[in-house]
C-alpha positions as a printed Julia matrix, in Angstrom:
272×3 Matrix{Float64}:
 -103.64  -45.47   67.06
 -102.21  -42.11   67.26
 -100.7   -39.92   64.51
  -97.25  -40.17   65.98
  -97.34  -43.89   65.8
  -98.43  -43.86   62.11
  -95.34  -41.78   60.92
  -92.31  -44.0    60.19
  -88.95  -42.89   61.57
  -86.64  -41.08   58.97
  -83.21  -42.72   58.36
  -80.2   -40.78   59.47
  -77.81  -38.93   57.13
  -75.0   -41.44   57.68
  -77.29  -44.27   56.69
  -78.34  -42.48   53.53
  -74.66  -41.79   52.64
  -73.68  -45.42   53.05
  -76.55  -46.51   50.88
  -75.55  -44.03   48.14
  -71.84  -45.1    48.16
  -72.87  -48.72   48.03
  -74.85  -48.24   44.8
  -72.09  -46.16   43.18
  -69.42  -48.68   44.17
  -71.31  -51.49   42.49
  -71.69  -49.42   39.29
  -67.98  -48.46   39.28
  -66.95  -52.1    39.74
  -69.16  -53.24   36.84
  -67.73  -50.49   34.53
  -64.16  -51.46   35.45
  -64.84  -55.13   34.67
  -66.28  -54.2    31.26
  -63.25  -52.06   30.36
  -60.81  -54.8    31.38
  -62.69  -57.24   29.2
  -62.48  -54.92   26.2
  -58.74  -54.37   26.77
  -58.07  -58.11   26.88
  -60.09  -58.63   23.71
  -58.09  -55.97   21.85
  -54.8   -57.4    23.15
  -55.51  -60.82   21.67
  -56.84  -59.44   18.4
  -53.93  -57.02   17.74
  -51.33  -59.62   16.43
  -53.82  -60.9    13.91
  -54.48  -57.4    12.59
  -50.77  -56.58   12.37
  -50.01  -59.8    10.46
  -52.53  -58.85    7.78
  -50.63  -55.64    6.8
  -48.9   -55.84    3.39
  -45.08  -56.22    3.46
  -43.1   -52.96    2.98
  -41.89  -52.16   -0.5
  -38.54  -50.52   -1.42
  -38.65  -47.56   -3.79
  -35.59  -46.76   -5.87
  -34.93  -43.45   -7.63
  -32.92  -43.08  -10.81
  -31.72  -40.19  -12.98
  -32.28  -40.43  -16.67
  -29.34  -39.35  -18.79
  -29.35  -38.0   -22.31
  -27.72  -40.32  -24.83
  -24.04  -39.51  -25.15
  -23.77  -38.15  -21.6
  -23.49  -41.38  -19.64
  -20.02  -40.44  -18.25
  -19.66  -38.5   -15.04
  -19.34  -34.68  -15.46
  -16.03  -34.57  -13.57
  -14.37  -37.06  -15.91
  -15.75  -35.22  -18.93
  -14.27  -31.92  -17.69
  -10.92  -33.62  -17.02
  -10.83  -35.0   -20.54
  -11.67  -31.58  -21.99
   -8.92  -29.91  -19.93
   -6.4   -32.56  -21.01
   -7.34  -32.04  -24.65
   -6.93  -28.26  -24.34
   -3.5   -28.58  -22.67
   -2.35  -31.01  -25.37
   -3.47  -28.62  -28.09
   -1.69  -25.74  -26.32
    1.56  -27.74  -26.09
    1.38  -28.56  -29.78
    0.84  -24.92  -30.72
    3.56  -23.57  -28.4
    6.63  -24.77  -30.37
    5.25  -23.09  -33.47
    4.85  -19.75  -31.64
    8.25  -19.96  -29.96
   10.14  -20.2   -33.2
   12.27  -17.07  -33.57
   11.51  -14.94  -36.54
   14.56  -14.71  -38.67
   15.18  -11.19  -39.86
   17.53  -10.62  -42.72
   20.71   -8.72  -41.82
   20.75   -5.06  -42.84
   22.56   -4.33  -46.04
   26.07   -3.1   -45.6
   26.48    0.6   -46.49
   28.33    1.29  -49.62
   31.74    2.7   -48.88
   32.81    5.58  -51.03
   36.4     5.14  -52.12
   38.73    7.79  -50.71
   40.71    9.9   -53.15
   44.35    9.09  -53.6
   45.36   12.49  -52.2
   43.52   11.97  -48.82
   45.86   12.21  -45.82
   44.84   10.7   -42.44
   45.64   12.95  -39.42
   45.1    12.63  -35.68
   43.26   15.28  -33.66
   46.52   16.65  -32.28
   48.04   16.88  -35.74
   44.87   18.62  -37.0
   45.0    21.21  -34.2
   48.7    21.83  -34.76
   48.18   22.32  -38.5
   45.91   25.39  -37.84
   44.24   25.0   -41.21
   41.71   27.84  -40.72
   44.31   30.22  -39.32
   42.32   31.03  -36.14
   45.12   30.25  -33.76
   44.91   28.07  -30.65
   41.67   27.39  -28.76
   41.25   29.74  -25.75
   41.58   28.17  -22.3
   38.45   27.46  -20.24
   37.61   30.16  -17.65
   38.29   29.46  -13.99
   35.58   29.05  -11.34
   36.12   32.58  -10.0
   35.91   34.11  -13.48
   32.7    32.16  -14.17
   31.03   33.38  -10.94
   32.06   36.96  -11.63
   30.8    36.79  -15.2
   27.48   35.24  -14.03
   26.88   37.99  -11.5
   27.64   40.54  -14.16
   29.09   43.03  -11.66
   32.18   43.92   -9.68
   34.59   41.34   -8.2
   33.36   42.18   -4.68
   29.77   41.2    -5.44
   28.18   37.92   -4.32
   28.83   34.96   -6.62
   26.01   33.09   -8.38
   26.03   29.37   -7.58
   22.97   28.2    -9.51
   19.31   28.87  -10.14
   16.55   29.36   -7.57
   13.35   27.25   -7.68
   11.6    29.98   -9.69
   14.49   30.3   -12.16
   16.08   33.43  -10.66
   19.82   33.53   -9.83
   20.83   31.67   -6.68
   23.6    33.44   -4.74
   26.04   32.05   -2.21
   24.89   32.63    1.38
   27.01   34.73    3.77
   26.25   34.43    7.48
   25.46   37.59    9.4
   27.69   37.86   12.54
   27.65   34.12   13.37
   26.78   30.66   12.11
   23.88   28.58   13.55
   24.77   26.78   16.78
   24.37   23.09   17.58
   21.62   23.95   20.05
   19.64   25.61   17.24
   20.13   22.75   14.77
   19.94   19.61   16.94
   16.17   19.68   17.75
   15.29   19.46   14.06
   17.53   16.53   13.11
   15.45   13.64   11.75
   15.49   10.32   13.6
   16.59    8.68   10.33
   19.78   10.78   10.33
   20.96   10.16   13.91
   24.58    8.94   14.11
   24.96    9.42   10.33
   27.16   12.18    8.89
   25.79   14.17    5.97
   24.53   17.52    4.78
   21.35   19.32    3.77
   21.04   22.0     1.09
   18.17   24.51    0.78
   17.31   27.73   -1.08
   15.79   30.68    0.82
   14.7    34.2    -0.01
   16.42   36.94    2.03
   14.12   39.5     3.65
   14.65   42.42    6.01
   16.53   42.07    9.29
   18.79   39.45    7.67
   16.08   36.77    7.94
   15.01   34.2     5.34
   11.66   32.84    4.14
   10.15   30.59    1.44
   12.89   27.99    2.05
   12.8    24.95   -0.23
   14.81   21.72   -0.16
   17.38   21.26   -2.93
   19.4    18.22   -1.89
   20.8    16.07    0.9
   23.3    13.31    1.59
   22.91   10.51    2.26
   19.73   10.26    0.27
   16.67    9.71    2.44
   18.4    10.93    5.61
   16.06   13.91    6.0
   18.91   16.41    6.44
   17.4    18.81    3.88
   14.17   18.91    5.87
   16.13   19.46    9.1
   17.85   22.53    7.63
   14.57   23.87    6.24
   12.81   23.58    9.62
   15.66   25.33   11.45
   15.98   28.12    8.86
   13.76   30.57   10.75
   16.73   31.06   13.14
   19.27   31.79   10.39
   20.7    35.26    9.86
   22.38   35.91    6.47
   23.49   38.94    4.52
   21.57   39.96    1.42
   23.48   39.29   -1.81
   25.42   42.27   -3.22
   25.06   43.12   -6.9
   26.73   46.22   -8.26
   27.78   47.14   -4.74
   24.15   47.15   -3.45
   22.36   44.66   -1.18
   19.49   42.96   -2.98
   16.64   42.22   -0.55
   14.28   39.51   -1.84
   16.88   37.54   -3.79
   17.63   33.84   -3.25
   20.61   32.3    -1.43
   21.77   28.7    -1.15
   22.43   27.41    2.4
   24.12   24.1     3.15
   24.58   22.7     6.69
   27.06   19.86    7.26
   26.33   17.43   10.1
   28.97   15.35   11.88
   28.72   12.36   14.23
   31.54   13.02   16.74
   30.0    13.85   20.1
   26.6    13.99   18.35
   27.31   17.54   17.25
   24.85   18.99   14.8
   27.71   20.09   12.55
   28.83   23.26   10.9
   27.37   25.64    8.39
   28.78   25.95    4.91
   28.34   28.83    2.52
   27.1    27.87   -0.92
């Protein structure tokens, strides 16, 4: 017998693979059967285990109250508010009673002498008891202005007081009055289509110009006419007031501009 005949033939790879899968398949099938058996056992035993659980219990919660506070807080507050309002209503009539004050004592009247003679004001003036004669007549407006200026009749009249307390003289335009074209751009929107006037005080400087203008009055009130005149004053040309025959540069003058509605004209200039 030769050596070649004594060596057994080696199985092929496919045969070895089939043999290996066959052993693993048997093991897998046995494991699956065991797991199914355990699952069935647990399925039948589960209802018995669930039935042995104790029944659920209900827990209730309560709030302990202090003796004397068993009522709800809202009702307690309502009762307190009602008690306060009732006490307030009871006290109100007592406070509302008017305090009676005694009438003032009547002044004692001194008896008039038997020789007293009652006279009217006209009879008293006509009697001229003190012998001073009749009361002098009040001065006219022209005499008052002349006396205030304290100078010649041709001097500028005083019409009031300036903002700093100095005399305020009547303004006199130099050559011409302001035109509508010079006044119209400064008219306030509140004063459109409303007649009125604005009054200002300005200090006269050289070249017949004015400065330091301040608003003194307007009509109607709140129309803004005084501000319109003040804004347009840089275009004004006025003469310096004359005192004692001399022009006084630096003195104050009063300027009033009157505005009309017809044709939307700015108006005319008045001397004050």
